[in-house]
VMD Tcl script that draws the C-alpha trace (Angstrom):
set ca {
  {-7.00 -69.68 -4.35}
  {-7.82 -65.97 -4.29}
  {-5.24 -63.65 -2.68}
  {-6.09 -62.15 0.68}
  {-7.41 -58.62 0.36}
  {-5.24 -55.73 1.44}
  {-6.54 -53.01 3.73}
  {-6.99 -50.61 0.83}
  {-9.16 -53.19 -0.97}
  {-11.29 -53.66 2.13}
  {-11.86 -49.92 2.39}
  {-12.94 -49.70 -1.22}
  {-15.15 -52.79 -1.05}
  {-18.41 -51.32 0.25}
  {-18.01 -47.66 1.15}
  {-16.08 -44.50 0.42}
  {-13.83 -44.03 3.47}
  {-11.52 -41.49 4.91}
  {-8.91 -42.61 7.40}
  {-8.37 -40.84 10.68}
  {-5.29 -42.19 12.37}
  {-4.46 -40.77 15.76}
  {-1.23 -42.06 17.23}
  {-1.09 -39.49 20.02}
  {-0.20 -39.80 23.70}
  {-2.48 -37.07 25.02}
  {-5.65 -37.46 27.04}
  {-8.56 -38.93 25.06}
  {-6.08 -40.77 22.87}
  {-6.83 -44.43 22.30}
  {-3.90 -45.48 20.17}
  {-6.36 -46.31 17.40}
  {-6.76 -45.39 13.78}
  {-10.46 -44.77 13.13}
  {-11.97 -45.36 9.73}
  {-14.89 -42.96 9.53}
  {-17.44 -43.12 6.76}
  {-18.09 -39.95 4.80}
  {-21.83 -40.62 4.39}
  {-23.97 -40.56 7.53}
  {-26.62 -42.72 5.86}
  {-24.10 -45.57 5.77}
  {-23.43 -45.31 9.50}
  {-23.09 -48.69 11.18}
  {-23.30 -49.42 14.89}
  {-20.00 -50.18 16.61}
  {-21.76 -53.04 18.42}
  {-22.12 -55.14 15.27}
  {-19.97 -58.18 14.73}
  {-16.35 -57.38 13.95}
  {-15.53 -58.37 10.39}
  {-11.87 -57.37 10.33}
  {-10.30 -58.41 7.02}
  {-7.44 -60.85 6.75}
  {-4.20 -59.04 5.92}
  {-0.98 -60.56 4.69}
  {1.06 -58.12 6.82}
  {1.32 -59.93 10.22}
  {1.85 -56.70 12.21}
  {-1.12 -55.06 10.57}
  {-3.17 -58.24 11.01}
  {-2.36 -58.16 14.74}
  {-3.34 -54.51 14.87}
  {-6.70 -55.33 13.29}
  {-7.34 -58.09 15.83}
  {-6.72 -55.60 18.66}
  {-9.23 -53.20 17.19}
  {-12.56 -52.71 18.89}
  {-14.56 -52.64 15.66}
  {-14.04 -52.85 11.94}
  {-13.85 -49.04 11.87}
  {-10.75 -48.86 14.05}
  {-7.19 -49.98 13.71}
  {-4.99 -50.24 16.80}
  {-1.57 -48.97 15.68}
  {0.41 -49.76 18.82}
  {3.62 -51.46 17.87}
  {3.75 -50.05 14.33}
  {6.57 -47.55 13.96}
  {5.61 -46.42 10.48}
  {2.45 -46.46 8.34}
  {1.99 -49.95 6.81}
  {2.22 -50.08 3.04}
  {-1.40 -51.22 2.81}
  {-2.36 -47.65 3.76}
  {-0.20 -45.94 1.15}
  {-2.22 -43.80 -1.20}
  {-5.55 -44.38 0.59}
  {-5.67 -42.32 3.77}
  {-6.68 -38.72 4.08}
  {-6.11 -38.16 7.77}
  {-3.62 -39.78 10.09}
  {-2.51 -39.30 13.66}
  {-0.22 -41.26 15.88}
  {-0.25 -42.01 19.59}
  {2.32 -44.71 19.87}
  {5.05 -42.66 21.53}
  {7.20 -43.09 18.45}
  {10.57 -41.38 18.40}
  {11.27 -41.50 14.66}
  {8.93 -40.70 11.80}
  {10.00 -42.86 8.88}
  {10.91 -41.38 5.49}
  {8.21 -43.66 4.07}
  {5.60 -41.19 5.29}
  {6.01 -39.62 1.84}
  {4.05 -42.55 0.40}
  {0.85 -41.21 1.97}
  {0.29 -38.91 -0.99}
  {-3.33 -38.03 -0.28}
  {-2.89 -37.28 3.42}
  {-4.68 -34.05 4.35}
  {-4.45 -34.17 8.16}
  {-1.40 -35.40 10.04}
  {-1.42 -35.44 13.85}
  {1.79 -36.80 15.41}
  {1.51 -34.94 18.70}
  {2.47 -36.27 22.11}
  {5.38 -38.45 20.99}
  {9.13 -38.31 21.53}
  {10.01 -37.04 18.07}
  {13.28 -35.10 17.91}
  {13.15 -34.39 14.17}
  {10.87 -34.65 11.18}
  {11.97 -36.13 7.85}
  {12.44 -33.90 4.82}
  {10.04 -36.25 3.03}
  {7.27 -34.54 4.99}
  {7.32 -31.93 2.24}
  {6.10 -34.58 -0.21}
  {2.70 -34.63 1.49}
  {1.54 -31.82 -0.74}
  {-2.16 -32.35 0.06}
  {-1.69 -31.58 3.77}
  {-4.03 -28.91 5.10}
  {-3.50 -29.59 8.82}
  {-0.22 -30.50 10.50}
  {-0.06 -31.11 14.26}
  {3.41 -31.79 15.72}
  {2.75 -30.53 19.24}
  {4.21 -31.96 22.46}
  {7.35 -33.51 21.03}
  {11.08 -32.79 21.39}
  {11.55 -30.99 18.08}
  {14.23 -28.31 17.78}
  {13.46 -27.39 14.17}
  {10.99 -27.90 11.36}
  {12.17 -29.42 8.07}
  {13.01 -26.96 5.31}
  {10.76 -28.95 3.00}
  {7.74 -27.49 4.80}
  {7.91 -24.82 2.09}
  {6.39 -27.38 -0.30}
  {3.13 -27.56 1.66}
  {1.24 -25.05 -0.46}
  {-2.19 -26.13 0.85}
  {-1.28 -26.11 4.56}
  {-3.89 -24.07 6.45}
  {-3.13 -24.97 10.09}
  {0.25 -25.58 11.72}
  {0.29 -26.54 15.40}
  {3.79 -26.95 16.84}
  {3.35 -25.87 20.45}
  {5.27 -27.45 23.35}
  {8.51 -28.31 21.57}
  {12.03 -26.82 21.68}
  {11.95 -25.05 18.33}
  {14.31 -22.06 18.16}
  {13.36 -20.58 14.80}
  {10.91 -20.90 11.96}
  {12.32 -21.86 8.56}
  {12.40 -18.98 6.07}
  {10.61 -21.24 3.62}
  {7.44 -20.93 5.68}
  {6.70 -17.89 3.53}
  {5.77 -20.34 0.76}
  {2.91 -21.75 2.84}
  {0.57 -19.20 1.28}
  {-2.62 -20.93 2.45}
  {-1.67 -20.80 6.15}
  {-4.42 -19.24 8.27}
  {-3.43 -20.42 11.76}
  {0.03 -20.81 13.28}
  {0.46 -21.94 16.88}
  {4.02 -21.95 18.19}
  {3.38 -21.55 21.93}
  {5.83 -22.94 24.51}
  {8.97 -23.15 22.39}
  {12.39 -21.46 22.37}
  {11.77 -19.07 19.48}
  {14.41 -16.31 19.50}
  {12.85 -14.27 16.68}
  {10.24 -14.38 13.95}
  {11.66 -14.17 10.43}
  {10.63 -11.37 8.08}
  {9.17 -14.15 5.95}
  {6.20 -14.26 8.35}
  {4.99 -11.04 6.77}
  {4.40 -12.91 3.51}
  {1.72 -15.09 5.10}
  {-0.99 -12.87 3.69}
  {-3.87 -15.19 4.69}
  {-2.74 -15.74 8.28}
  {-5.54 -14.93 10.73}
  {-4.16 -16.27 14.01}
  {-0.54 -16.11 15.20}
  {0.09 -17.40 18.71}
  {3.66 -17.58 20.00}
  {3.35 -17.04 23.74}
  {5.92 -18.44 26.18}
  {8.94 -18.00 23.90}
  {12.10 -15.85 23.91}
  {11.14 -13.14 21.43}
  {12.75 -9.72 21.91}
  {11.17 -8.01 18.90}
  {8.59 -8.44 16.17}
  {9.40 -8.12 12.46}
  {8.39 -4.91 10.70}
  {7.07 -7.04 7.85}
  {4.00 -7.81 9.95}
  {2.56 -4.57 8.57}
  {1.62 -6.49 5.42}
  {-0.44 -9.12 7.27}
  {-3.76 -7.64 6.27}
  {-5.84 -10.66 7.38}
  {-4.32 -11.00 10.86}
  {-7.13 -11.05 13.44}
  {-5.38 -12.38 16.55}
  {-1.80 -11.90 17.75}
  {-0.71 -13.45 21.04}
  {2.88 -12.75 22.14}
  {2.47 -12.79 25.91}
  {5.25 -14.16 28.13}
  {8.17 -13.20 25.90}
  {10.99 -10.64 26.30}
  {9.67 -7.98 23.94}
  {11.43 -4.64 24.32}
  {9.58 -2.72 21.64}
  {6.51 -3.03 19.45}
  {7.15 -1.69 15.93}
  {4.96 1.16 14.70}
  {4.47 -0.88 11.52}
  {2.37 -3.39 13.42}
  {-0.37 -0.76 13.59}
  {-0.76 -1.07 9.82}
  {-2.23 -4.55 10.37}
  {-5.61 -2.90 10.83}
  {-7.59 -6.17 10.75}
  {-6.38 -7.00 14.29}
  {-9.23 -7.74 16.70}
  {-7.32 -9.33 19.60}
  {-3.83 -8.24 20.67}
  {-2.13 -9.79 23.69}
  {1.19 -8.23 24.77}
  {0.92 -9.25 28.42}
  {3.73 -10.32 30.72}
  {6.80 -9.09 28.90}
  {7.65 -7.68 32.33}
  {10.36 -5.02 32.69}
  {11.29 -5.23 29.01}
  {8.24 -3.58 27.46}
  {8.19 0.13 28.37}
  {6.10 1.69 25.63}
  {3.35 1.02 23.12}
  {3.46 2.29 19.53}
  {2.24 5.88 19.19}
  {0.04 4.92 16.25}
  {-1.88 2.18 18.08}
  {-5.03 4.22 17.44}
  {-4.96 3.02 13.83}
  {-6.17 -0.40 14.96}
  {-9.79 0.61 14.62}
  {-11.06 -3.00 14.66}
  {-9.33 -3.83 17.94}
  {-11.70 -5.21 20.57}
  {-9.36 -6.85 23.07}
  {-6.05 -5.37 24.23}
  {-4.05 -6.97 27.03}
  {-0.86 -5.18 28.10}
  {-0.88 -6.35 31.71}
  {2.30 -6.95 33.72}
  {4.72 -4.88 31.70}
  {6.72 -1.75 32.55}
  {4.45 0.85 30.94}
  {4.35 4.31 32.50}
  {2.33 6.13 29.81}
  {-0.29 5.16 27.28}
  {-0.03 6.76 23.83}
  {-2.52 9.55 23.11}
  {-3.95 7.69 20.13}
  {-5.34 4.94 22.37}
  {-8.33 7.25 22.79}
  {-9.18 6.50 19.14}
  {-9.88 2.79 19.83}
  {-13.64 3.28 19.83}
  {-14.45 -0.43 19.28}
  {-12.37 -1.60 22.23}
  {-14.36 -3.88 24.54}
  {-11.63 -5.17 26.84}
  {-8.51 -3.36 28.12}
  {-6.22 -4.95 30.70}
  {-3.63 -2.60 32.25}
  {-2.99 -4.53 35.45}
  {0.53 -4.68 36.84}
  {2.02 -1.59 35.16}
  {3.60 1.42 36.98}
  {1.33 3.84 35.11}
  {1.58 7.60 35.49}
  {-0.64 8.45 32.52}
  {-3.37 7.61 33.16}
  {-2.82 7.53 36.93}
  {-3.19 4.13 38.58}
  {-6.42 5.13 40.31}
  {-7.92 5.79 36.87}
  {-6.46 2.65 35.28}
  {-8.00 0.49 38.00}
  {-11.51 1.68 37.13}
  {-11.71 -0.10 33.82}
  {-11.74 0.50 30.10}
  {-14.53 3.11 29.92}
  {-12.98 5.35 32.57}
  {-9.51 5.03 31.04}
  {-10.65 5.91 27.51}
  {-12.75 8.84 28.74}
  {-9.75 10.11 30.70}
  {-7.48 9.80 27.67}
  {-10.01 11.55 25.41}
  {-10.23 14.50 27.81}
  {-6.47 14.51 28.26}
  {-5.90 14.65 24.49}
  {-8.44 17.46 24.09}
  {-6.77 19.41 26.90}
  {-3.36 18.85 25.34}
  {-4.62 20.19 22.02}
  {-5.94 23.32 23.71}
  {-2.70 23.82 25.61}
  {-0.69 23.28 22.45}
  {-2.82 25.83 20.63}
  {-2.24 28.35 23.42}
  {1.47 27.61 23.39}
  {1.57 28.14 19.64}
  {-0.26 31.47 19.97}
  {2.01 32.48 22.82}
  {5.09 31.48 20.85}
  {3.86 33.40 17.82}
  {3.16 36.49 19.93}
  {6.66 36.33 21.40}
  {8.16 35.98 17.94}
  {6.22 39.01 16.64}
  {7.27 41.03 19.69}
  {10.95 40.16 19.09}
  {10.69 41.12 15.43}
  {9.10 44.46 16.28}
  {11.85 45.23 18.78}
  {14.51 44.35 16.24}
  {12.88 46.61 13.66}
  {12.57 49.42 16.18}
  {16.25 49.16 17.09}
  {17.27 49.08 13.45}
  {15.11 52.11 12.68}
  {16.60 53.92 15.66}
  {20.13 53.29 14.38}
  {19.18 54.50 10.91}
  {17.67 57.72 12.29}
  {20.79 58.33 14.40}
  {23.07 57.92 11.36}
  {20.96 60.39 9.37}
  {21.29 63.01 12.13}
  {25.10 62.65 12.13}
  {25.25 63.10 8.37}
  {23.17 66.26 8.63}
}
mol new
graphics top color blue
foreach p $ca { graphics top sphere $p radius 0.5 }
foreach p [lrange $ca 0 end-1] q [lrange $ca 1 end] { graphics top cylinder $p $q radius 0.2 }
display resetview
């Protein structure tokens, strides 16, 4: 009698498959693992007769029977990936409301996409770092307070989504994720960003709004690929001048740091590629002169600031009026400064002449006494 085929054997039998397993609890989630064919020419209608294979694993067999077609596997009731999947899947997600991710996840060596969002996870195993092929990691909407240190092993990780958790800090080892292009840490308890963030030289999008940040690391100056930075709804007190060396920035959102943020960096004009700048609902009273140099700016939101320069009535008229005002203001300041310099120089020359005259007068008086 021939042994019953395992799931991996079934996948290899007729087609080349990739596995997409979504265990998530969010809307649109079905609690199913979908097996999607790579070749569209092999596409098969989901209405055809279900030919689910017979599996020795009773839990997995039950999951297959619950599936709606032979391309889906209902994972409800499975708390960890069954061994029949080990070494075969490329993408996996979970929507079972699991609270513990088993250490055996490390067996999924070829996993490239892991989505375990919308569960009750409070921690991730260190074995997560063994999934060295991961390019996308989604751990959103859990109860995580930290990421495992082993995340530093994920050299191919391009996208990290960890929003809506309770994470207080990023591990320093994240600097080793050199391939990272997108990092979403919105709605957490982040107290600071480590200097290591500056070593993410390929990072294009950094979104950490709704956190507890009070400052940004100066190392961000080296993030030469950064296109979008979103730090709204934090407690930022100051924006480092070094940030303006990240000249690839196109979108910068500093909104709603409320009474904490009182000034913008003087060198903001260096961000020549900037198209969108949102500094609404802060405590700004003056815009830096160099803002007039942002010639590519398409959107400027100044709402909710007690501005004196430019005056509120100017700020309310939109980006074009504000920039024109600032350009004229800067030109006028230059003229005034030039006049002040000339005036100061004239005063200095006048003082020197008077001093020389007095000295000459004393010398002449001494000569008369000697005579």
